[in-house]
CHARMM internal coordinates of N, CA and C (Angstrom, degrees):
IC EDIT
DIST 1 N 1 CA 1.3313
DIST 1 CA 1 C 1.6545
ANGL 1 N 1 CA 1 C 113.41
DIST 1 C 2 N 1.2356
ANGL 1 CA 1 C 2 N 114.76
DIHE 1 N 1 CA 1 C 2 N -25.71
DIST 2 N 2 CA 1.4196
ANGL 1 C 2 N 2 CA 117.61
DIHE 1 CA 1 C 2 N 2 CA 177.09
DIST 2 CA 2 C 1.5425
ANGL 2 N 2 CA 2 C 112.62
DIHE 1 C 2 N 2 CA 2 C -87.57
DIST 2 C 3 N 1.3228
ANGL 2 CA 2 C 3 N 117.46
DIHE 2 N 2 CA 2 C 3 N -2.28
DIST 3 N 3 CA 1.3758
ANGL 2 C 3 N 3 CA 118.19
DIHE 2 CA 2 C 3 N 3 CA -176.34
DIST 3 CA 3 C 1.5083
ANGL 3 N 3 CA 3 C 113.15
DIHE 2 C 3 N 3 CA 3 C -72.95
DIST 3 C 4 N 1.3314
ANGL 3 CA 3 C 4 N 116.38
DIHE 3 N 3 CA 3 C 4 N -21.87
DIST 4 N 4 CA 1.4442
ANGL 3 C 4 N 4 CA 121.27
DIHE 3 CA 3 C 4 N 4 CA -177.24
DIST 4 CA 4 C 1.4878
ANGL 4 N 4 CA 4 C 115.40
DIHE 3 C 4 N 4 CA 4 C -84.10
DIST 4 C 5 N 1.3516
ANGL 4 CA 4 C 5 N 120.06
DIHE 4 N 4 CA 4 C 5 N -14.34
DIST 5 N 5 CA 1.3859
ANGL 4 C 5 N 5 CA 124.33
DIHE 4 CA 4 C 5 N 5 CA 176.39
DIST 5 CA 5 C 1.4089
ANGL 5 N 5 CA 5 C 120.08
DIHE 4 C 5 N 5 CA 5 C -57.35
DIST 5 C 6 N 1.3692
ANGL 5 CA 5 C 6 N 119.33
DIHE 5 N 5 CA 5 C 6 N -51.53
DIST 6 N 6 CA 1.4954
ANGL 5 C 6 N 6 CA 120.22
DIHE 5 CA 5 C 6 N 6 CA 174.38
DIST 6 CA 6 C 1.5299
ANGL 6 N 6 CA 6 C 109.13
DIHE 5 C 6 N 6 CA 6 C -58.31
DIST 6 C 7 N 1.2296
ANGL 6 CA 6 C 7 N 122.36
DIHE 6 N 6 CA 6 C 7 N -42.66
DIST 7 N 7 CA 1.5410
ANGL 6 C 7 N 7 CA 122.80
DIHE 6 CA 6 C 7 N 7 CA -175.30
DIST 7 CA 7 C 1.5101
ANGL 7 N 7 CA 7 C 102.75
DIHE 6 C 7 N 7 CA 7 C -64.47
DIST 7 C 8 N 1.3048
ANGL 7 CA 7 C 8 N 126.92
DIHE 7 N 7 CA 7 C 8 N -45.16
DIST 8 N 8 CA 1.5039
ANGL 7 C 8 N 8 CA 118.96
DIHE 7 CA 7 C 8 N 8 CA -177.64
DIST 8 CA 8 C 1.4852
ANGL 8 N 8 CA 8 C 109.86
DIHE 7 C 8 N 8 CA 8 C -69.91
DIST 8 C 9 N 1.2767
ANGL 8 CA 8 C 9 N 118.67
DIHE 8 N 8 CA 8 C 9 N -39.42
DIST 9 N 9 CA 1.5008
ANGL 8 C 9 N 9 CA 118.26
DIHE 8 CA 8 C 9 N 9 CA 178.29
DIST 9 CA 9 C 1.4544
ANGL 9 N 9 CA 9 C 116.29
DIHE 8 C 9 N 9 CA 9 C -63.73
DIST 9 C 10 N 1.3371
ANGL 9 CA 9 C 10 N 120.23
DIHE 9 N 9 CA 9 C 10 N -43.18
DIST 10 N 10 CA 1.3841
ANGL 9 C 10 N 10 CA 126.76
DIHE 9 CA 9 C 10 N 10 CA 177.66
DIST 10 CA 10 C 1.5668
ANGL 10 N 10 CA 10 C 108.37
DIHE 9 C 10 N 10 CA 10 C -65.91
DIST 10 C 11 N 1.2678
ANGL 10 CA 10 C 11 N 120.08
DIHE 10 N 10 CA 10 C 11 N -42.75
DIST 11 N 11 CA 1.4230
ANGL 10 C 11 N 11 CA 125.08
DIHE 10 CA 10 C 11 N 11 CA 176.12
DIST 11 CA 11 C 1.4796
ANGL 11 N 11 CA 11 C 112.19
DIHE 10 C 11 N 11 CA 11 C -59.10
DIST 11 C 12 N 1.3628
ANGL 11 CA 11 C 12 N 118.23
DIHE 11 N 11 CA 11 C 12 N -51.91
DIST 12 N 12 CA 1.5145
ANGL 11 C 12 N 12 CA 118.80
DIHE 11 CA 11 C 12 N 12 CA 173.26
DIST 12 CA 12 C 1.4976
ANGL 12 N 12 CA 12 C 115.59
DIHE 11 C 12 N 12 CA 12 C -58.65
DIST 12 C 13 N 1.3768
ANGL 12 CA 12 C 13 N 113.57
DIHE 12 N 12 CA 12 C 13 N -43.11
DIST 13 N 13 CA 1.5070
ANGL 12 C 13 N 13 CA 116.31
DIHE 12 CA 12 C 13 N 13 CA 177.94
DIST 13 CA 13 C 1.4670
ANGL 13 N 13 CA 13 C 107.99
DIHE 12 C 13 N 13 CA 13 C -58.98
DIST 13 C 14 N 1.2557
ANGL 13 CA 13 C 14 N 123.83
DIHE 13 N 13 CA 13 C 14 N -51.39
DIST 14 N 14 CA 1.4642
ANGL 13 C 14 N 14 CA 121.92
DIHE 13 CA 13 C 14 N 14 CA 178.82
DIST 14 CA 14 C 1.5097
ANGL 14 N 14 CA 14 C 116.13
DIHE 13 C 14 N 14 CA 14 C -58.37
DIST 14 C 15 N 1.2994
ANGL 14 CA 14 C 15 N 120.13
DIHE 14 N 14 CA 14 C 15 N -41.10
DIST 15 N 15 CA 1.3864
ANGL 14 C 15 N 15 CA 125.94
DIHE 14 CA 14 C 15 N 15 CA 172.86
DIST 15 CA 15 C 1.4257
ANGL 15 N 15 CA 15 C 115.79
DIHE 14 C 15 N 15 CA 15 C -58.85
DIST 15 C 16 N 1.3930
ANGL 15 CA 15 C 16 N 118.67
DIHE 15 N 15 CA 15 C 16 N -45.46
DIST 16 N 16 CA 1.3948
ANGL 15 C 16 N 16 CA 126.31
DIHE 15 CA 15 C 16 N 16 CA -176.47
DIST 16 CA 16 C 1.6158
ANGL 16 N 16 CA 16 C 105.07
DIHE 15 C 16 N 16 CA 16 C -70.28
DIST 16 C 17 N 1.2808
ANGL 16 CA 16 C 17 N 121.12
DIHE 16 N 16 CA 16 C 17 N -54.14
DIST 17 N 17 CA 1.4587
ANGL 16 C 17 N 17 CA 129.68
DIHE 16 CA 16 C 17 N 17 CA -176.65
DIST 17 CA 17 C 1.5685
ANGL 17 N 17 CA 17 C 105.19
DIHE 16 C 17 N 17 CA 17 C -57.09
DIST 17 C 18 N 1.3407
ANGL 17 CA 17 C 18 N 117.75
DIHE 17 N 17 CA 17 C 18 N -50.87
DIST 18 N 18 CA 1.4951
ANGL 17 C 18 N 18 CA 124.55
DIHE 17 CA 17 C 18 N 18 CA -175.99
DIST 18 CA 18 C 1.6537
ANGL 18 N 18 CA 18 C 108.59
DIHE 17 C 18 N 18 CA 18 C -59.29
DIST 18 C 19 N 1.3366
ANGL 18 CA 18 C 19 N 110.36
DIHE 18 N 18 CA 18 C 19 N -48.79
DIST 19 N 19 CA 1.5232
ANGL 18 C 19 N 19 CA 110.93
DIHE 18 CA 18 C 19 N 19 CA 177.22
DIST 19 CA 19 C 1.5633
ANGL 19 N 19 CA 19 C 112.04
DIHE 18 C 19 N 19 CA 19 C -59.35
DIST 19 C 20 N 1.2689
ANGL 19 CA 19 C 20 N 115.56
DIHE 19 N 19 CA 19 C 20 N -45.29
DIST 20 N 20 CA 1.4721
ANGL 19 C 20 N 20 CA 120.62
DIHE 19 CA 19 C 20 N 20 CA -178.52
DIST 20 CA 20 C 1.6270
ANGL 20 N 20 CA 20 C 111.99
DIHE 19 C 20 N 20 CA 20 C -59.28
DIST 20 C 21 N 1.3426
ANGL 20 CA 20 C 21 N 108.15
DIHE 20 N 20 CA 20 C 21 N -43.44
DIST 21 N 21 CA 1.4802
ANGL 20 C 21 N 21 CA 111.61
DIHE 20 CA 20 C 21 N 21 CA 177.96
DIST 21 CA 21 C 1.5076
ANGL 21 N 21 CA 21 C 112.64
DIHE 20 C 21 N 21 CA 21 C -64.97
DIST 21 C 22 N 1.2553
ANGL 21 CA 21 C 22 N 114.81
DIHE 21 N 21 CA 21 C 22 N -39.32
DIST 22 N 22 CA 1.4992
ANGL 21 C 22 N 22 CA 118.66
DIHE 21 CA 21 C 22 N 22 CA -178.06
DIST 22 CA 22 C 1.5194
ANGL 22 N 22 CA 22 C 107.49
DIHE 21 C 22 N 22 CA 22 C -63.22
DIST 22 C 23 N 1.3219
ANGL 22 CA 22 C 23 N 119.36
DIHE 22 N 22 CA 22 C 23 N -53.85
DIST 23 N 23 CA 1.4308
ANGL 22 C 23 N 23 CA 119.98
DIHE 22 CA 22 C 23 N 23 CA 176.31
DIST 23 CA 23 C 1.5192
ANGL 23 N 23 CA 23 C 121.33
DIHE 22 C 23 N 23 CA 23 C -57.56
DIST 23 C 24 N 1.3075
ANGL 23 CA 23 C 24 N 111.31
DIHE 23 N 23 CA 23 C 24 N -32.91
DIST 24 N 24 CA 1.4831
ANGL 23 C 24 N 24 CA 119.42
DIHE 23 CA 23 C 24 N 24 CA 177.93
DIST 24 CA 24 C 1.5238
ANGL 24 N 24 CA 24 C 108.37
DIHE 23 C 24 N 24 CA 24 C -70.11
DIST 24 C 25 N 1.4216
ANGL 24 CA 24 C 25 N 117.39
DIHE 24 N 24 CA 24 C 25 N -45.42
DIST 25 N 25 CA 1.5088
ANGL 24 C 25 N 25 CA 115.19
DIHE 24 CA 24 C 25 N 25 CA -175.33
DIST 25 CA 25 C 1.5577
ANGL 25 N 25 CA 25 C 101.36
DIHE 24 C 25 N 25 CA 25 C -73.62
DIST 25 C 26 N 1.2292
ANGL 25 CA 25 C 26 N 129.12
DIHE 25 N 25 CA 25 C 26 N -38.06
DIST 26 N 26 CA 1.4309
ANGL 25 C 26 N 26 CA 127.45
DIHE 25 CA 25 C 26 N 26 CA -179.72
DIST 26 CA 26 C 1.4541
ANGL 26 N 26 CA 26 C 111.46
DIHE 25 C 26 N 26 CA 26 C -58.06
DIST 26 C 27 N 1.4128
ANGL 26 CA 26 C 27 N 120.28
DIHE 26 N 26 CA 26 C 27 N -41.19
DIST 27 N 27 CA 1.3819
ANGL 26 C 27 N 27 CA 124.36
DIHE 26 CA 26 C 27 N 27 CA -178.67
DIST 27 CA 27 C 1.4912
ANGL 27 N 27 CA 27 C 110.12
DIHE 26 C 27 N 27 CA 27 C -67.42
DIST 27 C 28 N 1.3678
ANGL 27 CA 27 C 28 N 115.59
DIHE 27 N 27 CA 27 C 28 N -43.47
DIST 28 N 28 CA 1.4544
ANGL 27 C 28 N 28 CA 118.29
DIHE 27 CA 27 C 28 N 28 CA -178.02
DIST 28 CA 28 C 1.4280
ANGL 28 N 28 CA 28 C 106.62
DIHE 27 C 28 N 28 CA 28 C -70.11
DIST 28 C 29 N 1.3585
ANGL 28 CA 28 C 29 N 124.99
DIHE 28 N 28 CA 28 C 29 N -38.75
DIST 29 N 29 CA 1.4600
ANGL 28 C 29 N 29 CA 119.47
DIHE 28 CA 28 C 29 N 29 CA 178.00
DIST 29 CA 29 C 1.4653
ANGL 29 N 29 CA 29 C 109.05
DIHE 28 C 29 N 29 CA 29 C -58.14
DIST 29 C 30 N 1.2598
ANGL 29 CA 29 C 30 N 120.86
DIHE 29 N 29 CA 29 C 30 N -56.37
DIST 30 N 30 CA 1.4952
ANGL 29 C 30 N 30 CA 128.73
DIHE 29 CA 29 C 30 N 30 CA -178.25
DIST 30 CA 30 C 1.5327
ANGL 30 N 30 CA 30 C 111.51
DIHE 29 C 30 N 30 CA 30 C -45.66
DIST 30 C 31 N 1.3033
ANGL 30 CA 30 C 31 N 111.87
DIHE 30 N 30 CA 30 C 31 N -52.11
DIST 31 N 31 CA 1.5577
ANGL 30 C 31 N 31 CA 118.92
DIHE 30 CA 30 C 31 N 31 CA -178.49
DIST 31 CA 31 C 1.5403
ANGL 31 N 31 CA 31 C 107.83
DIHE 30 C 31 N 31 CA 31 C -62.30
DIST 31 C 32 N 1.2958
ANGL 31 CA 31 C 32 N 119.49
DIHE 31 N 31 CA 31 C 32 N -34.20
DIST 32 N 32 CA 1.4451
ANGL 31 C 32 N 32 CA 122.10
DIHE 31 CA 31 C 32 N 32 CA -179.51
DIST 32 CA 32 C 1.4869
ANGL 32 N 32 CA 32 C 110.46
DIHE 31 C 32 N 32 CA 32 C -72.21
DIST 32 C 33 N 1.3367
ANGL 32 CA 32 C 33 N 119.91
DIHE 32 N 32 CA 32 C 33 N -30.16
DIST 33 N 33 CA 1.4234
ANGL 32 C 33 N 33 CA 119.28
DIHE 32 CA 32 C 33 N 33 CA -178.30
DIST 33 CA 33 C 1.5476
ANGL 33 N 33 CA 33 C 109.75
DIHE 32 C 33 N 33 CA 33 C -77.53
DIST 33 C 34 N 1.3432
ANGL 33 CA 33 C 34 N 118.45
DIHE 33 N 33 CA 33 C 34 N -29.07
DIST 34 N 34 CA 1.4113
ANGL 33 C 34 N 34 CA 120.93
DIHE 33 CA 33 C 34 N 34 CA -179.83
DIST 34 CA 34 C 1.6046
ANGL 34 N 34 CA 34 C 116.00
DIHE 33 C 34 N 34 CA 34 C -74.11
DIST 34 C 35 N 1.4959
ANGL 34 CA 34 C 35 N 105.98
DIHE 34 N 34 CA 34 C 35 N -19.10
DIST 35 N 35 CA 1.5118
ANGL 34 C 35 N 35 CA 109.35
DIHE 34 CA 34 C 35 N 35 CA 174.62
DIST 35 CA 35 C 1.6240
ANGL 35 N 35 CA 35 C 113.95
DIHE 34 C 35 N 35 CA 35 C 81.34
DIST 35 C 36 N 1.3875
ANGL 35 CA 35 C 36 N 114.53
DIHE 35 N 35 CA 35 C 36 N 7.23
DIST 36 N 36 CA 1.4159
ANGL 35 C 36 N 36 CA 115.59
DIHE 35 CA 35 C 36 N 36 CA 175.35
DIST 36 CA 36 C 1.4417
ANGL 36 N 36 CA 36 C 111.94
DIHE 35 C 36 N 36 CA 36 C -87.83
DIST 36 C 37 N 1.4979
ANGL 36 CA 36 C 37 N 106.65
DIHE 36 N 36 CA 36 C 37 N 161.31
DIST 37 N 37 CA 1.4813
ANGL 36 C 37 N 37 CA 113.45
DIHE 36 CA 36 C 37 N 37 CA 176.93
DIST 37 CA 37 C 1.4766
ANGL 37 N 37 CA 37 C 108.64
DIHE 36 C 37 N 37 CA 37 C -63.05
DIST 37 C 38 N 1.3987
ANGL 37 CA 37 C 38 N 118.61
DIHE 37 N 37 CA 37 C 38 N 143.35
DIST 38 N 38 CA 1.4456
ANGL 37 C 38 N 38 CA 125.38
DIHE 37 CA 37 C 38 N 38 CA 174.32
DIST 38 CA 38 C 1.5395
ANGL 38 N 38 CA 38 C 109.37
DIHE 37 C 38 N 38 CA 38 C -74.70
DIST 38 C 39 N 1.2650
ANGL 38 CA 38 C 39 N 123.57
DIHE 38 N 38 CA 38 C 39 N 140.03
DIST 39 N 39 CA 1.4016
ANGL 38 C 39 N 39 CA 123.96
DIHE 38 CA 38 C 39 N 39 CA 170.26
DIST 39 CA 39 C 1.5034
ANGL 39 N 39 CA 39 C 110.49
DIHE 38 C 39 N 39 CA 39 C -96.70
DIST 39 C 40 N 1.2697
ANGL 39 CA 39 C 40 N 119.78
DIHE 39 N 39 CA 39 C 40 N 12.72
DIST 40 N 40 CA 1.4422
ANGL 39 C 40 N 40 CA 123.17
DIHE 39 CA 39 C 40 N 40 CA -176.95
DIST 40 CA 40 C 1.6200
ANGL 40 N 40 CA 40 C 114.51
DIHE 39 C 40 N 40 CA 40 C -70.10
DIST 40 C 41 N 1.3408
ANGL 40 CA 40 C 41 N 117.39
DIHE 40 N 40 CA 40 C 41 N -40.41
DIST 41 N 41 CA 1.4874
ANGL 40 C 41 N 41 CA 121.10
DIHE 40 CA 40 C 41 N 41 CA 178.11
DIST 41 CA 41 C 1.4800
ANGL 41 N 41 CA 41 C 106.38
DIHE 40 C 41 N 41 CA 41 C -63.49
DIST 41 C 42 N 1.3407
ANGL 41 CA 41 C 42 N 128.15
DIHE 41 N 41 CA 41 C 42 N -38.86
DIST 42 N 42 CA 1.4084
ANGL 41 C 42 N 42 CA 130.84
DIHE 41 CA 41 C 42 N 42 CA -176.11
DIST 42 CA 42 C 1.4894
ANGL 42 N 42 CA 42 C 107.53
DIHE 41 C 42 N 42 CA 42 C -66.85
DIST 42 C 43 N 1.3730
ANGL 42 CA 42 C 43 N 117.44
DIHE 42 N 42 CA 42 C 43 N -52.05
DIST 43 N 43 CA 1.4032
ANGL 42 C 43 N 43 CA 127.57
DIHE 42 CA 42 C 43 N 43 CA 179.62
DIST 43 CA 43 C 1.4921
ANGL 43 N 43 CA 43 C 108.13
DIHE 42 C 43 N 43 CA 43 C -60.05
DIST 43 C 44 N 1.2785
ANGL 43 CA 43 C 44 N 120.76
DIHE 43 N 43 CA 43 C 44 N -44.68
DIST 44 N 44 CA 1.4383
ANGL 43 C 44 N 44 CA 125.62
DIHE 43 CA 43 C 44 N 44 CA 179.38
DIST 44 CA 44 C 1.4204
ANGL 44 N 44 CA 44 C 108.03
DIHE 43 C 44 N 44 CA 44 C -58.90
DIST 44 C 45 N 1.3009
ANGL 44 CA 44 C 45 N 121.66
DIHE 44 N 44 CA 44 C 45 N -44.09
DIST 45 N 45 CA 1.5205
ANGL 44 C 45 N 45 CA 124.79
DIHE 44 CA 44 C 45 N 45 CA -174.35
DIST 45 CA 45 C 1.5399
ANGL 45 N 45 CA 45 C 107.23
DIHE 44 C 45 N 45 CA 45 C -63.36
DIST 45 C 46 N 1.3481
ANGL 45 CA 45 C 46 N 112.09
DIHE 45 N 45 CA 45 C 46 N -43.48
DIST 46 N 46 CA 1.5364
ANGL 45 C 46 N 46 CA 119.17
DIHE 45 CA 45 C 46 N 46 CA -173.67
DIST 46 CA 46 C 1.4728
ANGL 46 N 46 CA 46 C 101.43
DIHE 45 C 46 N 46 CA 46 C -65.54
DIST 46 C 47 N 1.2375
ANGL 46 CA 46 C 47 N 124.16
DIHE 46 N 46 CA 46 C 47 N -45.53
DIST 47 N 47 CA 1.4918
ANGL 46 C 47 N 47 CA 126.69
DIHE 46 CA 46 C 47 N 47 CA -174.79
DIST 47 CA 47 C 1.5707
ANGL 47 N 47 CA 47 C 109.08
DIHE 46 C 47 N 47 CA 47 C -61.87
DIST 47 C 48 N 1.2851
ANGL 47 CA 47 C 48 N 116.00
DIHE 47 N 47 CA 47 C 48 N -41.41
DIST 48 N 48 CA 1.4779
ANGL 47 C 48 N 48 CA 121.31
DIHE 47 CA 47 C 48 N 48 CA -173.95
DIST 48 CA 48 C 1.4297
ANGL 48 N 48 CA 48 C 104.44
DIHE 47 C 48 N 48 CA 48 C -74.08
DIST 48 C 49 N 1.3533
ANGL 48 CA 48 C 49 N 124.73
DIHE 48 N 48 CA 48 C 49 N -39.35
DIST 49 N 49 CA 1.5241
ANGL 48 C 49 N 49 CA 127.70
DIHE 48 CA 48 C 49 N 49 CA 176.92
DIST 49 CA 49 C 1.5604
ANGL 49 N 49 CA 49 C 110.90
DIHE 48 C 49 N 49 CA 49 C -62.79
DIST 49 C 50 N 1.2050
ANGL 49 CA 49 C 50 N 114.75
DIHE 49 N 49 CA 49 C 50 N -44.05
DIST 50 N 50 CA 1.5097
ANGL 49 C 50 N 50 CA 121.37
DIHE 49 CA 49 C 50 N 50 CA 173.74
DIST 50 CA 50 C 1.5233
ANGL 50 N 50 CA 50 C 114.01
DIHE 49 C 50 N 50 CA 50 C -57.03
DIST 50 C 51 N 1.3722
ANGL 50 CA 50 C 51 N 109.47
DIHE 50 N 50 CA 50 C 51 N -48.21
DIST 51 N 51 CA 1.5818
ANGL 50 C 51 N 51 CA 114.82
DIHE 50 CA 50 C 51 N 51 CA 179.19
DIST 51 CA 51 C 1.4089
ANGL 51 N 51 CA 51 C 108.33
DIHE 50 C 51 N 51 CA 51 C -64.39
DIST 51 C 52 N 1.2934
ANGL 51 CA 51 C 52 N 126.48
DIHE 51 N 51 CA 51 C 52 N -44.97
DIST 52 N 52 CA 1.4813
ANGL 51 C 52 N 52 CA 129.24
DIHE 51 CA 51 C 52 N 52 CA -179.90
DIST 52 CA 52 C 1.5001
ANGL 52 N 52 CA 52 C 107.96
DIHE 51 C 52 N 52 CA 52 C -59.33
DIST 52 C 53 N 1.2543
ANGL 52 CA 52 C 53 N 124.51
DIHE 52 N 52 CA 52 C 53 N -44.21
DIST 53 N 53 CA 1.3189
ANGL 52 C 53 N 53 CA 128.63
DIHE 52 CA 52 C 53 N 53 CA -176.40
DIST 53 CA 53 C 1.6551
ANGL 53 N 53 CA 53 C 112.56
DIHE 52 C 53 N 53 CA 53 C -68.59
DIST 53 C 54 N 1.2839
ANGL 53 CA 53 C 54 N 109.41
DIHE 53 N 53 CA 53 C 54 N -39.98
DIST 54 N 54 CA 1.4895
ANGL 53 C 54 N 54 CA 115.97
DIHE 53 CA 53 C 54 N 54 CA 173.39
DIST 54 CA 54 C 1.4592
ANGL 54 N 54 CA 54 C 114.52
DIHE 53 C 54 N 54 CA 54 C -70.34
DIST 54 C 55 N 1.3366
ANGL 54 CA 54 C 55 N 116.48
DIHE 54 N 54 CA 54 C 55 N -27.53
DIST 55 N 55 CA 1.5309
ANGL 54 C 55 N 55 CA 119.63
DIHE 54 CA 54 C 55 N 55 CA -177.68
DIST 55 CA 55 C 1.4320
ANGL 55 N 55 CA 55 C 105.21
DIHE 54 C 55 N 55 CA 55 C -78.02
DIST 55 C 56 N 1.5077
ANGL 55 CA 55 C 56 N 116.78
DIHE 55 N 55 CA 55 C 56 N -37.87
DIST 56 N 56 CA 1.4955
ANGL 55 C 56 N 56 CA 115.14
DIHE 55 CA 55 C 56 N 56 CA 178.11
DIST 56 CA 56 C 1.5340
ANGL 56 N 56 CA 56 C 111.85
DIHE 55 C 56 N 56 CA 56 C -71.41
DIST 56 C 57 N 1.4001
ANGL 56 CA 56 C 57 N 122.25
DIHE 56 N 56 CA 56 C 57 N -31.00
DIST 57 N 57 CA 1.3599
ANGL 56 C 57 N 57 CA 124.80
DIHE 56 CA 56 C 57 N 57 CA 171.65
DIST 57 CA 57 C 1.5740
ANGL 57 N 57 CA 57 C 111.97
DIHE 56 C 57 N 57 CA 57 C -56.63
DIST 57 C 58 N 1.4374
ANGL 57 CA 57 C 58 N 114.34
DIHE 57 N 57 CA 57 C 58 N -54.95
DIST 58 N 58 CA 1.4062
ANGL 57 C 58 N 58 CA 117.89
DIHE 57 CA 57 C 58 N 58 CA 176.16
DIST 58 CA 58 C 1.4237
ANGL 58 N 58 CA 58 C 115.96
DIHE 57 C 58 N 58 CA 58 C -51.56
DIST 58 C 59 N 1.3486
ANGL 58 CA 58 C 59 N 115.48
DIHE 58 N 58 CA 58 C 59 N -43.55
DIST 59 N 59 CA 1.5461
ANGL 58 C 59 N 59 CA 118.74
DIHE 58 CA 58 C 59 N 59 CA -177.58
DIST 59 CA 59 C 1.4070
ANGL 59 N 59 CA 59 C 108.70
DIHE 58 C 59 N 59 CA 59 C -63.18
DIST 59 C 60 N 1.2888
ANGL 59 CA 59 C 60 N 119.23
DIHE 59 N 59 CA 59 C 60 N -47.77
DIST 60 N 60 CA 1.5308
ANGL 59 C 60 N 60 CA 121.51
DIHE 59 CA 59 C 60 N 60 CA 176.72
DIST 60 CA 60 C 1.4740
ANGL 60 N 60 CA 60 C 112.86
DIHE 59 C 60 N 60 CA 60 C -58.49
DIST 60 C 61 N 1.3023
ANGL 60 CA 60 C 61 N 117.66
DIHE 60 N 60 CA 60 C 61 N -45.28
DIST 61 N 61 CA 1.4965
ANGL 60 C 61 N 61 CA 121.48
DIHE 60 CA 60 C 61 N 61 CA -174.00
DIST 61 CA 61 C 1.5750
ANGL 61 N 61 CA 61 C 100.89
DIHE 60 C 61 N 61 CA 61 C -67.53
DIST 61 C 62 N 1.2998
ANGL 61 CA 61 C 62 N 124.31
DIHE 61 N 61 CA 61 C 62 N -41.08
DIST 62 N 62 CA 1.4182
ANGL 61 C 62 N 62 CA 122.08
DIHE 61 CA 61 C 62 N 62 CA -174.25
DIST 62 CA 62 C 1.6238
ANGL 62 N 62 CA 62 C 112.07
DIHE 61 C 62 N 62 CA 62 C -64.96
DIST 62 C 63 N 1.4100
ANGL 62 CA 62 C 63 N 112.42
DIHE 62 N 62 CA 62 C 63 N -50.62
DIST 63 N 63 CA 1.4151
ANGL 62 C 63 N 63 CA 119.17
DIHE 62 CA 62 C 63 N 63 CA 179.61
DIST 63 CA 63 C 1.6485
ANGL 63 N 63 CA 63 C 111.59
DIHE 62 C 63 N 63 CA 63 C -66.91
DIST 63 C 64 N 1.2792
ANGL 63 CA 63 C 64 N 119.97
DIHE 63 N 63 CA 63 C 64 N -33.30
DIST 64 N 64 CA 1.4265
ANGL 63 C 64 N 64 CA 120.80
DIHE 63 CA 63 C 64 N 64 CA 173.41
DIST 64 CA 64 C 1.4453
ANGL 64 N 64 CA 64 C 112.10
DIHE 63 C 64 N 64 CA 64 C -69.64
DIST 64 C 65 N 1.2705
ANGL 64 CA 64 C 65 N 123.36
DIHE 64 N 64 CA 64 C 65 N -37.10
DIST 65 N 65 CA 1.4699
ANGL 64 C 65 N 65 CA 127.51
DIHE 64 CA 64 C 65 N 65 CA 179.40
DIST 65 CA 65 C 1.5256
ANGL 65 N 65 CA 65 C 109.91
DIHE 64 C 65 N 65 CA 65 C -70.40
DIST 65 C 66 N 1.4095
ANGL 65 CA 65 C 66 N 109.72
DIHE 65 N 65 CA 65 C 66 N -42.39
DIST 66 N 66 CA 1.5347
ANGL 65 C 66 N 66 CA 114.39
DIHE 65 CA 65 C 66 N 66 CA 172.03
DIST 66 CA 66 C 1.5037
ANGL 66 N 66 CA 66 C 116.73
DIHE 65 C 66 N 66 CA 66 C -60.26
DIST 66 C 67 N 1.2961
ANGL 66 CA 66 C 67 N 117.21
DIHE 66 N 66 CA 66 C 67 N -45.46
DIST 67 N 67 CA 1.4540
ANGL 66 C 67 N 67 CA 123.54
DIHE 66 CA 66 C 67 N 67 CA 171.36
DIST 67 CA 67 C 1.4422
ANGL 67 N 67 CA 67 C 114.15
DIHE 66 C 67 N 67 CA 67 C -55.39
DIST 67 C 68 N 1.4499
ANGL 67 CA 67 C 68 N 115.92
DIHE 67 N 67 CA 67 C 68 N -49.63
DIST 68 N 68 CA 1.4516
ANGL 67 C 68 N 68 CA 119.05
DIHE 67 CA 67 C 68 N 68 CA -177.11
DIST 68 CA 68 C 1.7081
ANGL 68 N 68 CA 68 C 107.88
DIHE 67 C 68 N 68 CA 68 C -63.18
DIST 68 C 69 N 1.2258
ANGL 68 CA 68 C 69 N 113.60
DIHE 68 N 68 CA 68 C 69 N -33.18
DIST 69 N 69 CA 1.4882
ANGL 68 C 69 N 69 CA 116.06
DIHE 68 CA 68 C 69 N 69 CA -175.28
DIST 69 CA 69 C 1.5873
ANGL 69 N 69 CA 69 C 108.14
DIHE 68 C 69 N 69 CA 69 C -82.54
DIST 69 C 70 N 1.2229
ANGL 69 CA 69 C 70 N 120.20
DIHE 69 N 69 CA 69 C 70 N -8.06
DIST 70 N 70 CA 1.4973
ANGL 69 C 70 N 70 CA 123.49
DIHE 69 CA 69 C 70 N 70 CA -179.45
DIST 70 CA 70 C 1.3977
ANGL 70 N 70 CA 70 C 117.94
DIHE 69 C 70 N 70 CA 70 C 87.79
DIST 70 C 71 N 1.3969
ANGL 70 CA 70 C 71 N 120.00
DIHE 70 N 70 CA 70 C 71 N 22.90
DIST 71 N 71 CA 1.4105
ANGL 70 C 71 N 71 CA 121.01
DIHE 70 CA 70 C 71 N 71 CA -176.95
DIST 71 CA 71 C 1.5089
ANGL 71 N 71 CA 71 C 110.43
DIHE 70 C 71 N 71 CA 71 C -77.43
DIST 71 C 72 N 1.2912
ANGL 71 CA 71 C 72 N 119.94
DIHE 71 N 71 CA 71 C 72 N 151.06
DIST 72 N 72 CA 1.4866
ANGL 71 C 72 N 72 CA 120.25
DIHE 71 CA 71 C 72 N 72 CA 178.07
DIST 72 CA 72 C 1.5512
ANGL 72 N 72 CA 72 C 107.40
DIHE 71 C 72 N 72 CA 72 C -97.29
DIST 72 C 73 N 1.4109
ANGL 72 CA 72 C 73 N 109.53
DIHE 72 N 72 CA 72 C 73 N 118.66
DIST 73 N 73 CA 1.4835
ANGL 72 C 73 N 73 CA 115.07
DIHE 72 CA 72 C 73 N 73 CA -178.03
DIST 73 CA 73 C 1.5036
ANGL 73 N 73 CA 73 C 111.53
DIHE 72 C 73 N 73 CA 73 C -98.59
DIST 73 C 74 N 1.3056
ANGL 73 CA 73 C 74 N 116.60
DIHE 73 N 73 CA 73 C 74 N 3.67
DIST 74 N 74 CA 1.5048
ANGL 73 C 74 N 74 CA 115.15
DIHE 73 CA 73 C 74 N 74 CA -175.54
DIST 74 CA 74 C 1.5275
ANGL 74 N 74 CA 74 C 113.29
DIHE 73 C 74 N 74 CA 74 C -66.66
DIST 74 C 75 N 1.2352
ANGL 74 CA 74 C 75 N 119.08
DIHE 74 N 74 CA 74 C 75 N 144.79
DIST 75 N 75 CA 1.4717
ANGL 74 C 75 N 75 CA 121.74
DIHE 74 CA 74 C 75 N 75 CA 171.74
DIST 75 CA 75 C 1.5161
ANGL 75 N 75 CA 75 C 111.47
DIHE 74 C 75 N 75 CA 75 C -99.87
DIST 75 C 76 N 1.3282
ANGL 75 CA 75 C 76 N 116.81
DIHE 75 N 75 CA 75 C 76 N 147.14
DIST 76 N 76 CA 1.4531
ANGL 75 C 76 N 76 CA 115.02
DIHE 75 CA 75 C 76 N 76 CA -176.05
DIST 76 CA 76 C 1.4980
ANGL 76 N 76 CA 76 C 113.02
DIHE 75 C 76 N 76 CA 76 C -72.70
END
COOR INIT
IC SEED 1 N 1 CA 1 C
IC BUILD
């Protein structure tokens, strides 16, 4: 019964990523034909900045919770 689960999940993953790649390539191709500046670098920078801030917040939350629970974070 459980043998079909990886097949379904892998098929779903391939369909989702394939559809996403198709529309991403189509969007970039159409933007290139129009000759306009791409907004991708600005959006990529925003995403990277948000990711770094979230990573820093998670790091602080993890160490704060660990310290509150009395975990020893010292390295030898």
